[in-house]
N, C-alpha and C positions, 0 to 999 in steps of 0.2 A: 370820437364818433365811431360807432360800430360800422363795420363794412357789410352789415347784413340787416335786412328787415324781413318781416313776415311776407310770405307770398301765398295766395290761395292754392289749394291742391290742384285745381284745374290748370294753373300756370306751370306746374311742375312736371309736365310730360317730357320725355326724352326726345332729343333731336336724333336724326339718323344720318350722321356725316359719312361721306365716302371715305374709305380707308384703304391703305395698301394691305393686301392679303399676304404679303411675304412674311414667313415666320421669322421671328427675331429672338424671342426668349421662351424658354420652356417653363412649364408650371410645376407645381408641387403636388405629388400624388400622395395622399394620405389614406391608405386603405384601412378601413375599420378603425378610424379615429386617431383617436388619441389626442436742406438759403441765407492838385492841378485843377481843372475846371470840370463842370458837369458834362460839357460836351465831350471832353476827353474820356471821362468815366463811361459815357454812353458808348463811345467807340470800343473801349475795352470790353464792356459788357456784351456788346453785339458779337465781338470776336469770340468771347467765351461761350456765348450761346451756340455759335456755329461749331466750335470745337467740340462742345458737349454733345451736340446732335450727331456729329460725325462719329464720335467715339461710341455713342449709344447704338447708332445704326450698324457699326461694325461688329457688335457683339452677338453674332448669330448663334443659333443653337441647333443641335441635332434634332431632326424631326422626331417628336415623340419622346425625347429624353425627359426623365423625371427624377426628382429626388424627394425624400421625405421619410416618414416613419413607415415601418412595415415593408412588405414586398411590393414589387411593381408589376410582376407578371403572373403572380399566382394568387390574386385576390379571390375571395369567396364569391363565385359568380352568382350565388343565390342571394347575396346581400344586395339591398337596393343601393343605387348609386346617386349621390347628390353632387353636382358639379357647381363650384362656386367661383366667381370671377376674381375677387380680391382676397388676399390672405387675411385681412381683418375679419371679413365676413366668414371666411373659411374657418377661422378659429371659433367664432360664435356658433356656427352651425355644428362644428365638432363637439362643442360643450353640450349642445342639446341632444344630439343623436348618440354620442358615445360610441360604443362598439356595435351599435345596431345597423349602421350603414357605412358604406365606403364614401369618404369625402374626398373629392378631387378638386384641389385648388389650382387654378390656372396661373395665378400671379405668384412668382417666386419671391422669397424674402428680399427686401431692399430694392424692389423694382418700383417704377413710377406707374401708377395706375392709369395716368392719362395717355401714356405712350406704349404700354406693354402690348405685345402681339403674341400670337400663338402659332403652333405648328399645325399641319394638316391632321395629325393624329389627335391633338387636343381639340380641334374643331369637331372631329368625329365624336369625341367624348361628350361634347355638348349635345349633339343630336341623338345620342344614345342614352342620355341620362333619364333617371326617373323624375328628377326635379333639377332645375337650374335656378341658382340664387345669384342675382346681380345687384350691384349697388344702385345703378340707375342715376337719374338726374344729370346725365351727360358726363359722368366720370370716366367710364371705360371707353375712350374714344377709339382705341384700336381694336376693341372687341365687339362693338355695336352690331356689325353686320353678322357676326357669328351667333350672337344671342338671338337676333331676329330670325336667322336661319333655323335655329333650334325650335323657336316658337312656331315658325311656319311648318315645321315637320311634326308638330303636335306635342312637343315636350312642354310640360307645365313650366312656366317661368314666373318667379316672384322677384320683384324689384324692391329693395329696402326703401327706396325713395318714396314708394307708394304707401308705406306703412307709417310714415311720420308726418308731422306738420313742418314742411320745409321753409327755409329762409330764402330770400332773394338777395343777390349782391346789390348793395346800395351805391356802389361807385366802381370806377375802373371800366375796362373793356367789356366786362360781363354784366354791367349794371342791368338789373331787372331780370336776369336769368336765375334759375334756381341754383342754390349752392349745394353741391353733393357731399360736402365734408361733415355730415351730421354726426359722425362717430366721436367728434371732439366734445360732444355733450352726452354723458352717460345716460341721462334721462331719455334721450331719443333712442339710444340703443335698447333701453328697456322696452320702448314701443316696438322696436324691430323684433325683439325676442318674443313679445306677445304675438305679433303677426306670423313669425316663422314657426312658432309652436303650432299654430292653427294650420298653416300650409303644410307642414310636415305630416301632421296627423291626418289630413284629408287628401293629400296628393301622393303620398308615398306609402305603398302597401308594405306590410311586414314589420312595421314599427310597433313596439309595445307601448300602448297609450299611457299606461301607468308609469313606466320608466321615463318616457318623454316628459310627462307632467312633473315628475320629481326632479329631473335634471333642469328643467326650465325654472322651477321654483328655487332650486339651489343657486343657479346662476343669477337670478334676479336679486337674491340677497347679496351676492358679491358685487353686483353693479350698484345697488343702493349704498353699500358700504363705501365703494369707490367714490361715488358722488359726494357723500358726507365728508370723506377725508379730503377731497379736492377743495370743497367749500371751506373747510377749516384752514387748509394750507394757504389758499389764495386770499382768504379773509384777513390773514396776517400781513398782507402786502398793503402799504399805505395807498389810499385811493388815487393820489396824484401820480403814483408810480405804476399803476395798472395800465400801461400803454404798450401795445404790441406792434412790432414791425417784423414781417416775415418775408420769405423769398417770393411767395405768391399768396393770394387770399385763401387761407385755409382755416382760420380760427374764428370765423363769424359765429358759429354755434357756441364755442367755448366762451367767447366774449359776452354773448347774450346771457348765458347760463350763470357766469361767475362775476359779472360786472367789470369787464375790461373794456378799454377803448382800442379799436384797431386804427392806429395812426396811418398805416399804409403798407404797401408791399413793393419789393423791388420790381417784380413783374406785376403790373396792375391788372391782373386777370385771375380767373378761377382755375386756369390751366397752366402747367409748366411749359406748354408749347408756345406761349407768347414770348415777345421780346420787348424790352423797355426802350423808349425813345429818350432823347435828351431832355425834353420838357417833362417827361415822367420823372426822371431822376432829379431834375431841378426842384420840382414840387415836393418830392419825397424828402430830399435833403433839407428843405426849408421846414417841413413838418417835423422832422426828427429834431432839428435844432430848437424849434419852438416848444416841443413837448419835453425836451430834455431826456430823450430816450438813451438809456445806458447800455441796452442789450438788444441785438437783432437776432432773431431765431431763423435758422436755415433748416430745411428738411434734410435728413441724413441720407436720403436716397438720391439727392442731387448734389453735384459739386457746389461747394460754397463760394466759388470764385465770384459769382454775381454779387452776393451779399458782401463779400470781403472788399471788393472794389468800391462799393458804395460806402462802406464803413471807413475806408481809407480816405475817401474824398470829403466826407462830412466833416464839418469843423467842430466835431465833438469827440469825446472819448467813448468809443462804442466797442463792446465785445460782441463776438459772433458765436452763438451756441447752437450746436446741431441737435435737432429733435427728430424722433421717428413720428412723423405726422401723417403719412399716407401709406405706410407699409410697415409690417412687422419686421423684426431683424432676423438674421440667421441665428442658429443656435449659439449661445454664448454672447450674443450682442446686447443683452439686457432688455429686449423688447420682443420676446418670442411669442407672447400672447397679447391680446387686446388689453387685459388688465395690467400686465407688466408695462406695456407701452404707455398707457395713460398715467400710471404712477410715476414712471421715469420722467415723462414730460412734465408732469405736475411739479416734481421736485426741482427740475432744471429751470422751469419758469419762475417758481417761487424764489429760488436762489439768485437767478439772474436779475430779477426786478426788485429784490429787497435791498434796503439801504446798506 
Protein backbone atom coordinates (compact mmCIF):
# COMPACT_ATOMS: atom_id res chain seq x y z
CA UNK A 1 0.00 0.00 0.00
CA UNK A 2 1.45 3.33 -0.95
CA UNK A 3 2.15 5.84 1.79
CA UNK A 4 0.77 8.64 -0.31
CA UNK A 5 -2.43 9.67 -2.02
CA UNK A 6 -3.39 12.70 -4.03
CA UNK A 7 -4.29 15.90 -2.24
CA UNK A 8 -5.88 18.98 -3.81
CA UNK A 9 -3.61 21.98 -4.31
CA UNK A 10 -5.62 23.96 -1.80
CA UNK A 11 -4.58 21.53 0.95
CA UNK A 12 -0.89 21.91 0.13
CA UNK A 13 -0.20 25.26 1.75
CA UNK A 14 2.80 25.58 4.05
CA UNK A 15 2.49 25.74 7.80
CA UNK A 16 4.57 28.32 9.65
CA UNK A 17 6.24 26.56 12.64
CA UNK A 18 8.20 28.53 15.20
CA UNK A 19 11.89 27.66 14.88
CA UNK A 20 15.14 28.43 16.67
CA UNK A 21 16.97 31.19 14.85
CA UNK A 22 20.42 30.12 16.09
CA UNK A 23 22.77 29.44 13.17
CA UNK A 24 23.90 25.85 12.87
CA UNK A 25 24.99 25.07 9.32
CA UNK A 26 26.21 27.22 6.52
CA UNK A 27 25.11 26.93 2.95
CA UNK A 28 26.77 26.60 -0.42
CA UNK A 29 27.62 29.69 -2.43
CA UNK A 30 27.63 29.00 -6.14
CA UNK A 31 28.49 32.25 -7.91
CA UNK A 32 27.70 32.27 -11.57
CA UNK A 33 26.55 28.63 -11.64
CA UNK A 34 27.92 26.00 -12.67
CA UNK A 35 17.77 5.04 7.49
CA UNK A 36 15.54 -9.08 21.76
CA UNK A 37 12.10 -7.39 21.87
CA UNK A 38 10.49 -4.55 20.07
CA UNK A 39 10.35 -2.57 23.32
CA UNK A 40 14.13 -2.92 23.64
CA UNK A 41 14.55 -1.82 20.07
CA UNK A 42 12.38 1.22 20.77
CA UNK A 43 14.53 2.21 23.71
CA UNK A 44 17.70 1.86 21.65
CA UNK A 45 16.18 3.85 18.84
CA UNK A 46 15.09 6.67 21.11
CA UNK A 47 18.60 6.86 22.55
CA UNK A 48 19.97 6.97 19.03
CA UNK A 49 17.58 9.79 18.16
CA UNK A 50 18.74 11.79 21.13
CA UNK A 51 22.41 11.20 20.37
CA UNK A 52 21.90 12.13 16.75
CA UNK A 53 20.10 15.34 17.70
CA UNK A 54 22.86 16.30 20.14
CA UNK A 55 25.53 15.60 17.55
CA UNK A 56 23.72 17.64 14.96
CA UNK A 57 23.09 20.50 17.32
CA UNK A 58 26.79 20.66 18.15
CA UNK A 59 27.92 21.10 14.58
CA UNK A 60 27.87 24.87 14.55
CA UNK A 61 29.21 26.99 11.73
CA UNK A 62 30.93 30.29 11.32
CA UNK A 63 28.49 33.05 10.48
CA UNK A 64 28.42 33.52 6.75
CA UNK A 65 30.96 30.77 5.93
CA UNK A 66 30.37 29.30 2.51
CA UNK A 67 31.80 26.71 0.18
CA UNK A 68 31.20 25.93 -3.44
CA UNK A 69 32.35 26.73 -6.95
CA UNK A 70 33.78 30.10 -7.89
CA UNK A 71 34.69 32.89 -5.51
CA UNK A 72 32.79 33.87 -2.39
CA UNK A 73 33.68 37.51 -2.01
CA UNK A 74 34.16 38.82 -5.51
CA UNK A 75 31.02 37.77 -7.34
CA UNK A 76 29.81 39.93 -10.21
CA UNK A 77 27.58 42.41 -8.42
CA UNK A 78 25.77 43.17 -11.69
CA UNK A 79 24.57 39.58 -12.01
CA UNK A 80 21.12 38.80 -10.58
CA UNK A 81 21.11 36.68 -7.44
CA UNK A 82 18.83 33.68 -6.93
CA UNK A 83 18.83 32.18 -3.42
CA UNK A 84 17.65 28.57 -3.15
CA UNK A 85 16.84 26.74 0.09
CA UNK A 86 17.74 23.13 -0.86
CA UNK A 87 20.68 21.83 -2.83
CA UNK A 88 18.46 19.66 -5.05
CA UNK A 89 16.57 22.71 -6.22
CA UNK A 90 19.81 24.69 -6.29
CA UNK A 91 21.13 22.25 -8.87
CA UNK A 92 17.96 22.51 -10.94
CA UNK A 93 18.02 26.31 -10.88
CA UNK A 94 21.70 26.28 -11.83
CA UNK A 95 20.94 24.10 -14.86
CA UNK A 96 18.41 26.68 -16.00
CA UNK A 97 20.31 29.94 -15.46
CA UNK A 98 23.83 28.72 -16.20
CA UNK A 99 26.29 31.63 -15.99
CA UNK A 100 23.58 34.26 -16.24
CA UNK A 101 22.96 34.52 -12.51
CA UNK A 102 24.57 33.95 -9.14
CA UNK A 103 22.96 30.95 -7.45
CA UNK A 104 23.29 30.84 -3.64
CA UNK A 105 22.24 27.50 -2.15
CA UNK A 106 21.62 27.63 1.59
CA UNK A 107 21.65 23.87 2.29
CA UNK A 108 25.11 22.27 2.21
CA UNK A 109 25.71 18.82 0.72
CA UNK A 110 24.67 15.93 2.95
CA UNK A 111 22.48 18.08 5.19
CA UNK A 112 18.96 17.28 6.39
CA UNK A 113 16.47 19.76 4.86
CA UNK A 114 14.06 19.27 7.77
CA UNK A 115 16.54 20.57 10.33
CA UNK A 116 19.05 22.72 8.46
CA UNK A 117 19.42 26.28 9.75
CA UNK A 118 21.33 29.27 8.48
CA UNK A 119 23.54 32.09 9.69
CA UNK A 120 22.64 35.75 9.97
CA UNK A 121 24.56 36.47 6.77
CA UNK A 122 22.65 33.82 4.86
CA UNK A 123 19.37 35.16 6.20
CA UNK A 124 20.42 38.53 4.81
CA UNK A 125 21.09 36.88 1.43
CA UNK A 126 17.46 35.83 1.35
CA UNK A 127 16.23 39.36 1.96
CA UNK A 128 18.55 40.80 -0.71
CA UNK A 129 17.85 38.23 -3.43
CA UNK A 130 16.28 38.96 -6.79
CA UNK A 131 14.35 35.69 -6.38
CA UNK A 132 14.03 33.06 -3.64
CA UNK A 133 13.29 29.47 -4.64
CA UNK A 134 12.03 27.17 -1.87
CA UNK A 135 10.76 23.60 -1.80
CA UNK A 136 7.73 24.39 0.34
CA UNK A 137 5.11 21.89 1.51
CA UNK A 138 6.61 22.02 5.01
CA UNK A 139 10.06 20.63 4.11
CA UNK A 140 12.40 23.39 5.31
CA UNK A 141 11.23 23.53 8.93
CA UNK A 142 14.31 25.45 10.08
CA UNK A 143 14.14 28.01 7.28
CA UNK A 144 10.43 28.83 7.18
CA UNK A 145 10.63 32.07 9.12
CA UNK A 146 13.52 33.34 7.00
CA UNK A 147 11.66 32.68 3.75
CA UNK A 148 8.62 34.45 5.19
CA UNK A 149 10.81 37.38 6.21
CA UNK A 150 12.17 37.71 2.69
CA UNK A 151 8.66 37.63 1.24
CA UNK A 152 7.57 40.30 3.72
CA UNK A 153 10.51 42.43 2.56
CA UNK A 154 9.19 42.28 -0.99
CA UNK A 155 11.45 39.58 -2.43
CA UNK A 156 9.68 37.37 -4.97
CA UNK A 157 9.39 33.83 -3.60
CA UNK A 158 8.48 30.77 -5.65
CA UNK A 159 7.78 27.47 -3.90
CA UNK A 160 8.18 24.32 -5.96
CA UNK A 161 5.31 22.71 -4.06
CA UNK A 162 2.97 25.22 -5.71
CA UNK A 163 4.12 24.12 -9.17
CA UNK A 164 3.14 20.44 -8.87
CA UNK A 165 0.17 18.25 -8.06
CA UNK A 166 1.18 17.14 -4.54
CA UNK A 167 0.42 13.91 -2.72
CA UNK A 168 -0.71 13.62 0.90
CA UNK A 169 0.64 11.12 3.39
CA UNK A 170 -1.88 8.27 3.74
CA UNK A 171 -0.58 6.99 7.09
CA UNK A 172 1.70 7.78 10.01
CA UNK A 173 1.98 10.91 12.12
CA UNK A 174 1.70 13.14 9.04
CA UNK A 175 -1.43 11.48 7.59
CA UNK A 176 -3.37 13.94 5.45
CA UNK A 177 -0.54 16.48 5.26
CA UNK A 178 1.17 17.25 1.93
CA UNK A 179 4.28 15.23 1.13
CA UNK A 180 7.17 17.56 0.17
CA UNK A 181 9.42 14.88 -1.37
CA UNK A 182 8.20 15.39 -4.94
CA UNK A 183 11.69 15.17 -6.50
CA UNK A 184 11.65 11.34 -6.26
CA UNK A 185 9.35 11.56 -9.31
CA UNK A 186 11.18 13.09 -12.31
CA UNK A 187 7.84 13.87 -13.97
CA UNK A 188 7.05 16.30 -11.18
CA UNK A 189 10.49 17.84 -11.49
CA UNK A 190 9.56 18.49 -15.10
CA UNK A 191 6.55 20.44 -13.82
CA UNK A 192 8.87 22.38 -11.52
CA UNK A 193 11.19 23.21 -14.43
CA UNK A 194 8.23 24.55 -16.40
CA UNK A 195 7.21 26.78 -13.50
CA UNK A 196 10.74 27.92 -12.69
CA UNK A 197 11.44 28.86 -16.29
CA UNK A 198 8.43 31.17 -16.21
CA UNK A 199 9.28 32.65 -12.81
CA UNK A 200 12.91 33.27 -13.75
CA UNK A 201 11.90 34.92 -17.00
CA UNK A 202 9.33 37.21 -15.39
CA UNK A 203 10.84 37.91 -11.96
CA UNK A 204 14.58 38.20 -12.61
CA UNK A 205 15.87 41.07 -14.73
CA UNK A 206 18.91 40.59 -16.92
CA UNK A 207 18.39 36.99 -18.03
CA UNK A 208 18.56 36.22 -21.73
CA UNK A 209 15.18 34.70 -22.62
CA UNK A 210 16.56 32.64 -25.49
CA UNK A 211 19.37 31.13 -23.40
CA UNK A 212 16.94 30.35 -20.58
CA UNK A 213 14.53 28.67 -22.98
CA UNK A 214 17.31 26.60 -24.55
CA UNK A 215 18.68 25.50 -21.16
CA UNK A 216 15.22 24.50 -19.96
CA UNK A 217 14.58 22.50 -23.14
CA UNK A 218 17.90 20.65 -22.79
CA UNK A 219 17.26 19.86 -19.12
CA UNK A 220 13.76 18.60 -19.90
CA UNK A 221 15.24 16.10 -22.34
CA UNK A 222 17.60 14.83 -19.63
CA UNK A 223 14.74 14.49 -17.15
CA UNK A 224 12.62 12.60 -19.67
CA UNK A 225 15.51 10.22 -20.35
CA UNK A 226 15.99 9.73 -16.58
CA UNK A 227 12.31 8.89 -16.19
CA UNK A 228 12.45 6.34 -19.04
CA UNK A 229 15.62 4.73 -17.66
CA UNK A 230 14.18 4.41 -14.15
CA UNK A 231 10.97 2.92 -15.54
CA UNK A 232 12.96 0.29 -17.42
CA UNK A 233 15.19 -0.50 -14.43
CA UNK A 234 12.35 -0.75 -11.92
CA UNK A 235 10.20 -2.65 -14.41
CA UNK A 236 12.68 -5.54 -14.21
CA UNK A 237 11.97 -5.97 -10.47
CA UNK A 238 9.28 -8.61 -9.86
CA UNK A 239 6.06 -6.97 -8.69
CA UNK A 240 6.01 -8.94 -5.42
CA UNK A 241 9.44 -7.53 -4.53
CA UNK A 242 8.60 -3.88 -5.14
CA UNK A 243 8.22 -3.14 -1.42
CA UNK A 244 9.93 -0.17 0.19
CA UNK A 245 10.92 0.37 3.83
CA UNK A 246 12.81 3.58 4.63
CA UNK A 247 13.97 5.56 7.64
CA UNK A 248 11.05 7.97 7.15
CA UNK A 249 8.35 8.49 4.53
CA UNK A 250 10.27 9.83 1.56
CA UNK A 251 9.32 7.65 -1.44
CA UNK A 252 5.60 8.26 -1.86
CA UNK A 253 6.04 9.96 -5.23
CA UNK A 254 8.51 7.37 -6.53
CA UNK A 255 6.15 4.60 -5.41
CA UNK A 256 3.22 6.12 -7.25
CA UNK A 257 5.26 6.78 -10.39
CA UNK A 258 6.89 3.35 -10.71
CA UNK A 259 4.49 0.94 -9.03
CA UNK A 260 6.11 0.29 -5.63
CA UNK A 261 4.41 -0.48 -2.31
CA UNK A 262 5.52 1.54 0.71
CA UNK A 263 5.47 -1.04 3.51
CA UNK A 264 6.43 1.49 6.17
CA UNK A 265 9.13 3.62 7.74
CA UNK A 266 11.19 3.44 10.92
CA UNK A 267 10.08 6.98 11.70
CA UNK A 268 6.35 6.96 10.86
CA UNK A 269 6.45 10.56 9.72
CA UNK A 270 7.31 12.83 6.83
CA UNK A 271 10.08 14.47 8.88
CA UNK A 272 13.30 13.13 10.37
CA UNK A 273 12.58 15.14 13.52
CA UNK A 274 10.03 12.55 14.71
CA UNK A 275 10.79 9.55 16.97
CA UNK A 276 9.36 6.01 16.84
CA UNK A 277 7.37 4.40 19.64
CA UNK A 278 7.40 0.73 20.68
CA UNK A 279 4.05 0.18 18.96
CA UNK A 280 5.37 1.83 15.77
CA UNK A 281 8.30 -0.59 15.69
CA UNK A 282 6.09 -3.58 16.47
CA UNK A 283 3.77 -2.77 13.59
CA UNK A 284 6.63 -2.14 11.18
CA UNK A 285 8.45 -5.34 12.16
CA UNK A 286 5.27 -7.32 11.50
CA UNK A 287 4.78 -5.61 8.16
CA UNK A 288 8.37 -6.35 7.14
CA UNK A 289 7.99 -10.02 8.00
CA UNK A 290 4.66 -10.32 6.17
CA UNK A 291 5.99 -8.58 3.06
CA UNK A 292 9.25 -10.52 3.05
CA UNK A 293 11.28 -7.32 2.69
CA UNK A 294 14.94 -8.06 2.00
CA UNK A 295 16.31 -4.51 2.00
CA UNK A 296 15.69 -1.39 4.07
CA UNK A 297 16.76 1.95 2.61
CA UNK A 298 18.26 4.64 4.86
CA UNK A 299 19.00 8.23 3.90
CA UNK A 300 22.72 8.90 3.62
CA UNK A 301 22.36 12.25 5.40
CA UNK A 302 21.13 10.52 8.58
CA UNK A 303 22.95 7.99 10.76
CA UNK A 304 21.64 4.53 9.87
CA UNK A 305 21.56 3.39 13.49
CA UNK A 306 17.77 3.70 13.61
CA UNK A 307 17.29 1.42 10.63
CA UNK A 308 20.08 -0.95 11.68
CA UNK A 309 18.53 -1.57 15.11
CA UNK A 310 15.20 -2.42 13.47
CA UNK A 311 16.92 -4.71 10.98
CA UNK A 312 18.69 -6.49 13.84
CA UNK A 313 15.41 -6.97 15.72
CA UNK A 314 13.29 -8.13 12.77
CA UNK A 315 13.08 -11.91 12.44
CA UNK A 316 14.21 -11.75 8.83
CA UNK A 317 17.42 -11.30 6.86
CA UNK A 318 17.47 -7.60 6.04
CA UNK A 319 20.15 -5.51 4.36
CA UNK A 320 20.46 -1.76 5.00
CA UNK A 321 21.34 0.35 1.96
CA UNK A 322 22.15 4.07 2.16
CA UNK A 323 20.60 6.34 -0.47
CA UNK A 324 20.85 10.06 -1.13
CA UNK A 325 17.17 10.86 -0.87
CA UNK A 326 16.94 14.40 0.54
CA UNK A 327 20.30 15.95 -0.25
CA UNK A 328 22.96 15.89 -2.89
CA UNK A 329 26.37 14.56 -1.94
CA UNK A 330 29.63 16.42 -1.57
CA UNK A 331 31.97 16.29 -4.57
CA UNK A 332 33.08 12.72 -5.18
CA UNK A 333 30.11 11.29 -3.30
CA UNK A 334 28.35 9.98 -6.40
CA UNK A 335 25.29 12.21 -6.13
CA UNK A 336 26.58 15.70 -6.88
CA UNK A 337 23.63 16.59 -9.11
CA UNK A 338 19.94 15.73 -9.11
CA UNK A 339 20.36 13.49 -12.16
CA UNK A 340 23.32 11.66 -10.58
CA UNK A 341 21.41 11.25 -7.31
CA UNK A 342 18.37 9.71 -8.98
CA UNK A 343 20.42 7.38 -11.18
CA UNK A 344 22.48 6.21 -8.18
CA UNK A 345 19.37 5.65 -6.08
CA UNK A 346 17.66 3.85 -8.94
CA UNK A 347 20.56 1.45 -9.35
CA UNK A 348 20.78 0.75 -5.60
CA UNK A 349 17.02 0.19 -5.28
CA UNK A 350 16.91 -2.13 -8.29
CA UNK A 351 19.91 -4.11 -7.00
CA UNK A 352 18.57 -4.25 -3.44
CA UNK A 353 15.12 -5.52 -4.41
CA UNK A 354 16.01 -7.84 -7.28
CA UNK A 355 16.10 -11.63 -6.62
